[in-house]
C-alpha positions, 0 to 999 in steps of 0.5 A: 501499500501506498500511503499518502501522507507520512508527513500527516503522520509526523505532524501529528506525532511533531504536535503532542512533543512535549507531552508524554504520548510524544515518543509512543504515540511517534513509534505508534506511528511510525509501525503503523506505517512500516506495516502499511506499506508492506501491506498489499490489502485487498479487502476489510477482511484482509485489514482485519487479518492485520488490526483486528482492533480496526475498524470498518466504517463504510465502503472506503473508511477504516479506523486505527486505534494508534497508541492502545486506543489513546488516538485514532486515525481515520483514512480512506483506503482504496484497495484497487489503487492501494492507495492508504489516505490519512484523513484525521487523528486525533485523540479517542475524545477529539474522535468522538465530536467528528462525523468519520465519514466526512472528516478530512485531514484539512480541517485540522481538528485537531492541530489546536493541542 
């Protein structure tokens, strides 16, 4: 899979700099990125095989738990083109306030840290 965009993951981890969550979140996002780029997901079942705790939301949205479910990452996955688009990252509490089906990273819903 090709992940769009790794910079989004880095920016999110950097937004936590100075907190105790920074290092574990950065590590978790780096691990997810490396696993996702090696994956060849052809269906939601394949994603669930790799990440049992992932939530399939609609036809292309998948929510991944980051750092033991303290954080959530919303993605749009195109299995045909083998592309993962990172749509949103935030805390579990912030996640509860968004519409997973329509949220976009450009919304910067999680920019106030």
